[in-house]
N, C-alpha and C positions, 0 to 999 in steps of 0.2 A: 875275803879281802876287807880290810878295814874301811869304814865309811869315810867319805870326804867331809871335811869340816868347812862350812861356808857361812858367810854372813849375808843376810838379805840386803840387796842394794836398792837404792831409789830407782824407780822405773822412769827412764828418760827415752826420748826418741833415738838418741845416738847409741845408748847402751843396748837397746832392744832391737836395733836395725838388723842384726844378723838373723833374727828369729821371726820378725814380723813388724807390726805397726802399733804405736801407742795411739789410742783414740781419746783425744782430749782437746778442749778449746783453750784459748789463751787471750789475754788482753793485748798482747804484742805479736802481731802476725809474723814479725821477723824471726820469732823463735820456732816457727813451724818448719818441718822438713822442706827441702828444696822442691820436691815434686808437688807440694800442695799449693794450689792457686787460690788466693784469697780475694773474695768480692766484698766490697763495702755495701752494706744494706742501709739505704738512706731514706726508705719510704716509711719506716717506723718512727714514732715520736722520739725514741731513743735510738740513735744509729748503732748498728752492730756489724758483724762479719759473718760471712759464710766461708768455711774452709773446705774447698772442694776435693773430693776423692782422697780423703785422708787415708783410707784403707780399702782398696779395691777388693771386691768379692770375686774370687777366681776359682773356676772349676775345670778340671782336666779329665773328667770321666770318659769323654769320647776317646781319649788315648789310652786309658788304663783299665777300662771295664767293658767286657763284651755286652752288647745290647740286650742279650737274653737275661742278664742279671736283673734288669728292671730299669725304670726311668729315674734318673737322679732329679731331685727337686731342691731348689734353693728356697729357703724359708727363714722366717724369724720365729724362733721358739722362745719360751720363757722357762728359766730355771729358778725355782724358789728353794733356797738352801740355807742351812745354818752352819756354824763352825764345827769342825771335829771336836769331840769331847776333850776338854782340857787345853785346847789350843788358844793362845791369846798373845797379844803383843808383849814382848819381853821374854817370851818362852822359846822353846825349840820345836822345830818341825822336822820329822823324819820323812825323807823321800824314799818311797818304797814301790813306786810304779812309774811307768812311762806309757804314753800313748801317742799315736800320730795318725794323721789323715792324709793319705797319699795323694788324693785327687781333689782336695778342697782346702781353701783357707777356712779358718774358724775364728769367729770373734765373740767376745763376751763384753757386754756393756752394762754396768750397774744402773739400775733405775732408782730414782729418788724414793724415799719412804714417805708414805702419807701419815701424818700425825693422827692420833685418835679422833680429833675433831672432825675429820673427813668422813668417819664411819656413818654418822647420822645422815649426812648429805648424800653420799654415794652408795652406802651399804658395804663399802670396802673395809674389811677387817684389817686393822693396822698390824704390821709386822712388829716383832719384838724390837724395842729401841735399845740397841747395844752400845756400850761404850767403845768397843773395838770394832772397827770397820776396815774396809779394803780387802784385797785378796792377794794371795801368794801366787806369783807367776814364775813358771819354770820354763827354761829354754835349753835345748841341747841339739847339736847338729848330729847328722847321721855319720857313722863311722864306716871304715872300709869293710867291716864284717856285717854291714847292714843292721847294726844295732846302735844304740846311743853311744856317742863318743864322749865319755865322761870328762875328758880333758877340756871340752868346750862347754861344760855345764855351768849355767848361771841361774841364780835365783833372785827374784826381785819382789819388792813389796809395792803393790799398786795402791794409790790413795783412793778414797771413795769417789773422786771425780774422774778417775781414769778407767777407760776400757782398754782392751788389748785384742789384737788379732794375731793369730799364728799363721805363718806361711805354710803352704802345703808341704807335708813331709817332715816338719819340725817335730822332734820329740818333746813332749811336755807332760805335765801332770794334769789330771782332771781338775776341774775347778775347785779351789780351796778358798772359801770365804771366811773372813774373820768375824763376821756378824751375820745375823739373819737378814737375807737380802734377796731381791729379785734381780735376775740378770737376763737381758735379751741376748740370745745366742743365735748367731747368723752363720749358716754354713749350707753346703750342698751335700745331700746323702741320698742313697737309694732306699735304705731301710729307716725305720724309726727306732730301732733298738741296737744299732751298730753290730748286727750279726754277720755282716760281710766284712772281710779283711780290708777291702778297698775303702769301705766307709771308716773303719777304725781298727787299727792294730794295737792291742793292749798287752803290755808286759808287766806282770806282777811278781814280786818276790814272795816266797813262802814265809809264813810267820817266824820260822826259826832262822831265817837268813838275816844277816846284817843289812841295814839300810844302805842304799846307794850313797846317801849324804845325810848329814845332820846340819840343819840350818838354824842359825841364831837369828831371831827376829828382834828388831829394835824396840825399845820400851816406849818411845815417843811420849814424853811427859806431858 
């Protein structure tokens, strides 16, 4: 089957809603989704906002996994990753895999990069400072055959200030960063290597197969 040709879309609350939540602050609380309750922070010298429960962390292991498989743990992990070789803004991305997590939401939140000046103070080695940043975000609903329904496939480009949460059961790609970046990953799993299907179900194409989709990334001058 010939690959689907797509363009990466801007990641917005409305466009991503069928697949999960966008994790992002704003200067205008009215732009947040309706379920988000905003508190004004008035005790600081400069007032701010707290956007409550932007993205709930949800686990349904009690319904989907026998207790003998182990105890699911909700935790924050860190992923340090760079871009796939040759991938950059203005180029093309081939979608060749899907994964889903049947019993947990999963969130990825980019962390700010420390400039080299911090290394002497903290001992923290700075990440590579890339001109390309952000991440590719893929969402696809489940089909009647219990496989990704490619008619619902959407691909987005998240800015460096945006995190993303996938609802449980949403087919998506593993994290694809356009720069060298640390991400906080928040989910619930029994294992630490996704060796149980209930933790992660992964579908990969063979090298000789056509990709599911070819995605054009914007150049962003």
